[in-house]
PASEBA-1860 file (N, C-alpha, C; in nm, 3 decimals):
! residues 178
1> MSIITRRA> 0.076/-0.116/0.028/-0.033/0.014/-0.008/0.066/0.139/-0.035 ~ 0.052/0.238/-0.093/0.169/0.301/-0.118/0.030/0.438/-0.023 ~ 0.099/0.501/0.084/0.062/0.613/0.150/0.140/0.754/0.132 ~ 0.046/0.842/0.116/0.098/0.968/0.051/0.019/1.080/0.160 ~ 0.065/1.168/0.270/-0.006/1.272/0.289/0.077/1.390/0.270 ~ -0.008/1.473/0.232/-0.012/1.598/0.172/-0.114/1.700/0.236 ~ -0.104/1.854/0.212/-0.156/1.920/0.284/-0.323/1.981/0.180 ~ -0.385/1.943/0.206/-0.515/1.996/0.143/-0.530/2.135/0.065
9> GSHDAGRL> -0.564/2.144/-0.092/-0.629/2.277/-0.123/-0.746/2.277/-0.137 ~ -0.793/2.399/-0.194/-0.889/2.424/-0.201/-0.997/2.300/-0.284 ~ -0.953/2.265/-0.389/-1.057/2.187/-0.445/-1.061/2.025/-0.299 ~ -1.001/1.976/-0.251/-1.003/1.861/-0.158/-1.162/1.921/-0.046 ~ -1.191/2.026/-0.054/-1.338/2.078/0.029/-1.435/1.946/0.034 ~ -1.471/1.920/-0.116/-1.563/1.771/-0.104/-1.503/1.664/-0.087 ~ -1.415/1.667/-0.088/-1.333/1.522/-0.058/-1.314/1.467/0.121 ~ -1.259/1.639/0.169/-1.280/1.668/0.309/-1.428/1.629/0.369
17> HELAALTF> -1.517/1.685/0.330/-1.663/1.670/0.369/-1.700/1.505/0.339 ~ -1.635/1.486/0.239/-1.716/1.303/0.288/-1.653/1.214/0.365 ~ -1.503/1.252/0.379/-1.422/1.178/0.494/-1.503/1.210/0.652 ~ -1.541/1.342/0.635/-1.572/1.427/0.790/-1.729/1.326/0.831 ~ -1.781/1.284/0.696/-1.911/1.256/0.713/-1.966/1.100/0.777 ~ -1.790/1.030/0.698/-1.806/0.911/0.715/-1.707/0.857/0.860 ~ -1.643/0.954/0.915/-1.545/0.901/1.042/-1.583/0.967/1.135 ~ -1.626/1.084/1.142/-1.699/1.180/1.255/-1.783/1.138/1.388
25> GLACPPGT> -1.882/1.030/1.329/-1.956/0.953/1.435/-1.899/0.846/1.496 ~ -1.729/0.808/1.425/-1.686/0.681/1.471/-1.605/0.768/1.645 ~ -1.606/0.889/1.647/-1.545/0.896/1.780/-1.635/0.983/1.877 ~ -1.745/0.970/1.827/-1.875/0.977/1.950/-1.880/0.860/2.041 ~ -1.964/0.915/2.136/-1.974/0.795/2.246/-2.103/0.705/2.210 ~ -2.108/0.556/2.232/-2.214/0.494/2.210/-2.317/0.579/2.303 ~ -2.449/0.588/2.177/-2.558/0.637/2.215/-2.568/0.819/2.181 ~ -2.451/0.828/2.117/-2.546/0.942/2.052/-2.604/0.939/1.968
33> LQSDIDAF> -2.719/1.019/1.934/-2.834/1.032/1.861/-2.791/1.053/1.732 ~ -2.789/0.969/1.637/-2.741/1.008/1.499/-2.806/1.163/1.465 ~ -2.919/1.225/1.482/-2.949/1.345/1.458/-2.861/1.461/1.514 ~ -2.826/1.430/1.660/-2.678/1.560/1.654/-2.557/1.552/1.607 ~ -2.521/1.383/1.595/-2.427/1.385/1.487/-2.430/1.438/1.360 ~ -2.585/1.402/1.274/-2.580/1.450/1.173/-2.595/1.669/1.166 ~ -2.605/1.628/1.266/-2.597/1.821/1.292/-2.514/1.936/1.316 ~ -2.403/1.877/1.399/-2.291/1.843/1.369/-2.206/1.874/1.262
41> IAANLAEE> -2.217/1.766/1.177/-2.162/1.770/1.050/-2.201/1.894/0.960 ~ -2.329/1.905/0.948/-2.392/1.989/0.877/-2.336/2.163/0.929 ~ -2.343/2.141/1.110/-2.300/2.303/1.082/-2.164/2.293/1.132 ~ -2.064/2.245/1.103/-1.921/2.211/1.151/-1.817/2.143/1.012 ~ -1.926/2.060/0.953/-1.830/1.921/0.849/-1.904/1.948/0.693 ~ -1.973/2.033/0.695/-2.025/2.077/0.530/-1.884/2.115/0.461 ~ -1.910/2.053/0.299/-1.836/2.142/0.180/-1.771/2.278/0.240 ~ -1.850/2.330/0.280/-1.851/2.524/0.295/-1.769/2.520/0.424
49> SFAAYLAD> -1.824/2.468/0.501/-1.703/2.489/0.587/-1.582/2.427/0.612 ~ -1.531/2.350/0.502/-1.384/2.293/0.509/-1.341/2.362/0.392 ~ -1.403/2.455/0.305/-1.341/2.551/0.226/-1.288/2.680/0.308 ~ -1.396/2.686/0.408/-1.340/2.832/0.496/-1.221/2.784/0.545 ~ -1.217/2.656/0.647/-1.101/2.621/0.677/-0.985/2.611/0.590 ~ -1.005/2.583/0.504/-0.883/2.617/0.395/-0.803/2.710/0.342 ~ -0.929/2.810/0.334/-0.888/2.916/0.306/-0.821/3.022/0.444 ~ -0.812/2.970/0.557/-0.786/2.989/0.708/-0.645/3.042/0.727
57> PERVVLIA> -0.512/3.111/0.693/-0.415/3.128/0.720/-0.364/3.072/0.891 ~ -0.483/3.028/0.975/-0.457/2.974/1.088/-0.433/2.824/1.092 ~ -0.512/2.737/1.022/-0.494/2.639/1.012/-0.448/2.583/0.852 ~ -0.407/2.430/0.895/-0.346/2.360/0.862/-0.408/2.213/0.793 ~ -0.428/2.193/0.704/-0.533/2.064/0.681/-0.454/1.950/0.580 ~ -0.454/1.846/0.640/-0.378/1.755/0.577/-0.490/1.648/0.545 ~ -0.428/1.574/0.415/-0.514/1.459/0.397/-0.453/1.308/0.335 ~ -0.456/1.257/0.375/-0.422/1.066/0.378/-0.452/1.003/0.270
65> EADGAPVG> -0.406/0.950/0.171/-0.447/0.877/0.070/-0.346/0.752/0.088 ~ -0.413/0.630/0.067/-0.357/0.514/0.018/-0.412/0.485/-0.115 ~ -0.307/0.473/-0.171/-0.322/0.427/-0.326/-0.366/0.490/-0.389 ~ -0.388/0.582/-0.368/-0.452/0.694/-0.475/-0.596/0.765/-0.405 ~ -0.648/0.728/-0.348/-0.773/0.742/-0.269/-0.784/0.828/-0.117 ~ -0.855/0.895/-0.104/-0.853/0.976/0.035/-0.877/0.851/0.138 ~ -0.822/0.887/0.246/-0.874/0.716/0.388/-0.882/0.841/0.501 ~ -0.801/0.935/0.514/-0.782/1.005/0.633/-0.769/1.157/0.607
73> YSMLVGGP> -0.780/1.250/0.729/-0.712/1.403/0.724/-0.667/1.415/0.910 ~ -0.637/1.542/0.875/-0.617/1.593/1.060/-0.639/1.783/0.999 ~ -0.670/1.840/1.106/-0.636/1.978/1.080/-0.582/2.023/1.209 ~ -0.489/2.133/1.185/-0.405/2.185/1.303/-0.469/2.360/1.283 ~ -0.511/2.406/1.418/-0.556/2.552/1.404/-0.497/2.626/1.493 ~ -0.427/2.756/1.463/-0.341/2.813/1.595/-0.453/2.874/1.596 ~ -0.394/2.998/1.705/-0.512/3.115/1.772/-0.496/3.092/1.904 ~ -0.626/3.216/1.930/-0.619/3.209/2.047/-0.728/3.064/2.125
81> ITNPDVAA> -0.686/3.044/2.248/-0.770/2.959/2.274/-0.915/3.001/2.360 ~ -0.994/2.949/2.323/-1.151/2.975/2.387/-1.230/2.931/2.468 ~ -1.209/2.847/2.510/-1.283/2.719/2.608/-1.174/2.732/2.735 ~ -1.270/2.822/2.854/-1.187/2.820/2.965/-1.051/2.724/3.035 ~ -1.171/2.554/3.035/-1.117/2.488/3.094/-0.947/2.470/3.021 ~ -0.938/2.451/2.869/-0.846/2.402/2.782/-0.739/2.529/2.841 ~ -0.786/2.688/2.792/-0.691/2.795/2.829/-0.610/2.718/3.005 ~ -0.645/2.657/3.110/-0.638/2.651/3.228/-0.533/2.598/3.208
89> VVDEKVSI> -0.540/2.450/3.116/-0.407/2.367/3.114/-0.288/2.367/3.015 ~ -0.345/2.443/2.897/-0.248/2.481/2.763/-0.196/2.650/2.745 ~ -0.096/2.623/2.746/-0.045/2.769/2.700/-0.043/2.841/2.548 ~ -0.171/2.896/2.524/-0.170/2.948/2.345/-0.123/3.011/2.333 ~ 0.070/3.023/2.374/0.120/3.116/2.290/0.237/3.062/2.278 ~ 0.218/2.905/2.292/0.325/2.819/2.253/0.262/2.665/2.197 ~ 0.154/2.678/2.201/0.078/2.587/2.140/0.016/2.596/2.008 ~ -0.018/2.434/1.977/-0.129/2.488/1.846/-0.266/2.380/1.851
97> ELSKFYLL> -0.328/2.338/1.860/-0.415/2.266/1.832/-0.482/2.156/1.765 ~ -0.441/2.030/1.748/-0.500/1.912/1.678/-0.660/1.878/1.700 ~ -0.721/2.018/1.556/-0.855/1.955/1.587/-0.965/1.848/1.518 ~ -0.883/1.786/1.413/-0.929/1.708/1.392/-0.825/1.600/1.324 ~ -0.875/1.464/1.386/-0.765/1.345/1.343/-0.863/1.255/1.258 ~ -0.947/1.213/1.157/-0.944/1.079/1.143/-0.920/1.039/1.012 ~ -0.941/0.868/1.065/-0.942/0.802/0.927/-1.037/0.684/0.917 ~ -1.069/0.659/0.795/-1.175/0.528/0.743/-1.148/0.444/0.811
105> PDRHGSGV> -1.283/0.357/0.908/-1.269/0.233/1.006/-1.184/0.148/0.916 ~ -1.162/0.091/0.763/-1.123/-0.022/0.756/-0.965/0.038/0.741 ~ -0.914/0.143/0.745/-0.798/0.155/0.764/-0.699/0.172/0.908 ~ -0.792/0.130/0.996/-0.799/0.150/1.092/-0.659/0.025/1.137 ~ -0.493/0.088/1.193/-0.445/-0.074/1.233/-0.355/-0.096/1.082 ~ -0.330/0.010/0.991/-0.278/-0.007/0.839/-0.135/0.030/0.808 ~ -0.144/0.127/0.975/-0.041/0.258/0.941/-0.034/0.363/0.879 ~ -0.136/0.393/0.802/-0.215/0.504/0.775/-0.224/0.662/0.917
113> AAALMAAT> -0.222/0.592/0.987/-0.306/0.700/1.141/-0.134/0.735/1.152 ~ -0.024/0.653/1.164/0.106/0.671/1.227/0.180/0.792/1.126 ~ 0.122/0.756/0.965/0.192/0.814/0.882/0.136/0.991/0.894 ~ 0.037/0.976/0.912/-0.080/1.120/0.916/0.005/1.194/0.993 ~ -0.014/1.087/1.121/0.017/1.193/1.225/0.210/1.220/1.231 ~ 0.259/1.153/1.184/0.390/1.201/1.159/0.412/1.336/1.074 ~ 0.338/1.345/0.940/0.317/1.480/0.934/0.286/1.601/1.010 ~ 0.143/1.532/1.058/0.100/1.631/1.112/0.169/1.686/1.201
121> LREAAATG> 0.250/1.622/1.303/0.361/1.708/1.390/0.468/1.751/1.335 ~ 0.478/1.693/1.188/0.592/1.826/1.113/0.525/1.956/1.115 ~ 0.413/1.944/1.064/0.349/2.092/1.059/0.304/2.170/1.134 ~ 0.319/2.086/1.269/0.232/2.216/1.371/0.394/2.214/1.451 ~ 0.540/2.177/1.452/0.686/2.204/1.448/0.710/2.312/1.353 ~ 0.661/2.296/1.197/0.662/2.436/1.201/0.647/2.553/1.191 ~ 0.504/2.525/1.283/0.447/2.653/1.301/0.496/2.750/1.432 ~ 0.650/2.708/1.485/0.699/2.747/1.566/0.618/2.687/1.710
129> AEFCWLGV> 0.514/2.621/1.756/0.496/2.609/1.850/0.562/2.527/1.891 ~ 0.537/2.531/2.028/0.587/2.411/2.136/0.516/2.257/2.137 ~ 0.430/2.279/2.181/0.344/2.201/2.246/0.227/2.165/2.104 ~ 0.149/2.099/2.097/0.014/2.037/1.988/-0.080/2.001/2.134 ~ -0.193/1.995/2.135/-0.290/1.985/2.210/-0.423/1.949/2.141 ~ -0.494/1.851/2.204/-0.629/1.812/2.160/-0.738/1.750/2.275 ~ -0.835/1.748/2.182/-0.951/1.691/2.274/-1.022/1.569/2.241 ~ -1.008/1.473/2.349/-1.080/1.321/2.260/-1.208/1.329/2.385
137> NQQNARAG> -1.266/1.247/2.318/-1.335/1.163/2.372/-1.334/1.065/2.474 ~ -1.375/1.070/2.581/-1.274/1.034/2.720/-1.359/0.857/2.715 ~ -1.478/0.822/2.625/-1.505/0.722/2.594/-1.437/0.629/2.502 ~ -1.373/0.722/2.424/-1.321/0.689/2.285/-1.163/0.587/2.324 ~ -1.216/0.474/2.378/-1.070/0.402/2.419/-0.921/0.372/2.302 ~ -1.003/0.336/2.185/-0.898/0.323/2.056/-0.807/0.431/2.027 ~ -0.862/0.566/2.058/-0.808/0.691/1.991/-0.712/0.754/2.119 ~ -0.773/0.710/2.243/-0.693/0.710/2.349/-0.552/0.651/2.420
145> RFYAKEGF> -0.541/0.556/2.318/-0.441/0.435/2.303/-0.351/0.465/2.207 ~ -0.398/0.535/2.076/-0.354/0.596/1.969/-0.252/0.705/2.010 ~ -0.309/0.822/2.085/-0.277/0.930/2.150/-0.145/0.932/2.235 ~ -0.212/0.842/2.329/-0.091/0.797/2.433/0.013/0.729/2.332 ~ 0.009/0.669/2.251/0.114/0.577/2.150/0.248/0.692/2.105 ~ 0.144/0.812/2.062/0.200/0.891/2.012/0.275/1.048/2.077 ~ 0.271/0.984/2.252/0.326/1.096/2.342/0.258/1.214/2.390 ~ 0.113/1.199/2.336/-0.022/1.265/2.413/-0.015/1.278/2.518
153> EIVGTKQF> -0.009/1.302/2.634/-0.080/1.304/2.785/-0.171/1.385/2.837 ~ -0.265/1.315/2.885/-0.401/1.367/2.952/-0.331/1.503/3.050 ~ -0.338/1.627/3.053/-0.359/1.749/3.115/-0.430/1.807/3.157 ~ -0.602/1.767/3.104/-0.702/1.819/3.190/-0.813/1.774/3.119 ~ -0.983/1.854/3.115/-1.086/1.784/3.048/-1.120/1.933/3.048 ~ -1.237/1.898/2.944/-1.355/1.986/2.886/-1.440/1.919/2.847 ~ -1.576/1.976/2.785/-1.667/1.948/2.730/-1.658/2.007/2.607 ~ -1.734/1.888/2.521/-1.778/1.921/2.368/-1.879/1.911/2.336
161> LVGAQWHN> -1.941/2.010/2.256/-2.084/1.960/2.257/-2.121/1.923/2.062 ~ -2.201/1.803/2.054/-2.235/1.748/1.933/-2.366/1.749/1.925 ~ -2.441/1.861/1.876/-2.557/1.838/1.869/-2.631/1.916/1.952 ~ -2.757/1.837/2.055/-2.761/1.891/2.156/-2.728/1.826/2.304 ~ -2.582/1.750/2.247/-2.589/1.746/2.400/-2.413/1.722/2.411 ~ -2.389/1.762/2.524/-2.217/1.801/2.556/-2.187/1.617/2.623 ~ -2.048/1.626/2.534/-1.958/1.524/2.598/-1.842/1.562/2.685 ~ -1.831/1.439/2.765/-1.681/1.467/2.816/-1.543/1.438/2.742
169> DHVRRRPL> -1.469/1.539/2.784/-1.344/1.531/2.658/-1.205/1.534/2.774 ~ -1.129/1.435/2.715/-0.941/1.445/2.779/-0.927/1.612/2.697 ~ -0.785/1.651/2.741/-0.706/1.752/2.722/-0.602/1.680/2.715 ~ -0.543/1.651/2.590/-0.397/1.577/2.568/-0.344/1.661/2.490 ~ -0.212/1.682/2.518/-0.082/1.745/2.486/0.057/1.702/2.484 ~ 0.147/1.735/2.398/0.256/1.666/2.394/0.413/1.732/2.324 ~ 0.517/1.763/2.393/0.557/1.869/2.343/0.638/1.785/2.212 ~ 0.671/1.909/2.087/0.697/1.866/1.953/0.835/1.897/1.947
177> AG> 0.921/1.903/2.019/1.038/1.924/1.996/1.134/1.767/2.116 ~ 1.224/1.695/2.082/1.257/1.621/2.184/1.222/1.483/2.154
END
């Protein structure tokens, strides 16, 4: 299998939306209403949303392709931290957020996630940030294990709204150097 990671361009907005629609629900805990997942996707992961993300200079969006087909993506976000729970444990002056990191389920365990993470962390370091942080649902054990393996340590908690339902996340952080 040939894995390529690259910066996404404006022409990828539709592909990114399709990936998001197929993968976002995988990160939600059991019992999350499909209507809430659909509402989140419509509000935050629509093709138009990705077009805006791709045009935002504070964001870096990467796409992973396996044998020429898009199979995952990541998004880094710089700038102010507006969540007070995150701001209490993450220094926004030296940190960048890994806001999105998703892979098609049939690619879990294939090596694509490791390749995408390596590329994402290189891009994060290239921004000048010293740390990368993320939020991950506390019930998402698979993602928690992956992020721990990649050096992300739990430094706090926050809540994340999906549709009309609040979910509990771990805030994880890792240094970008060393």
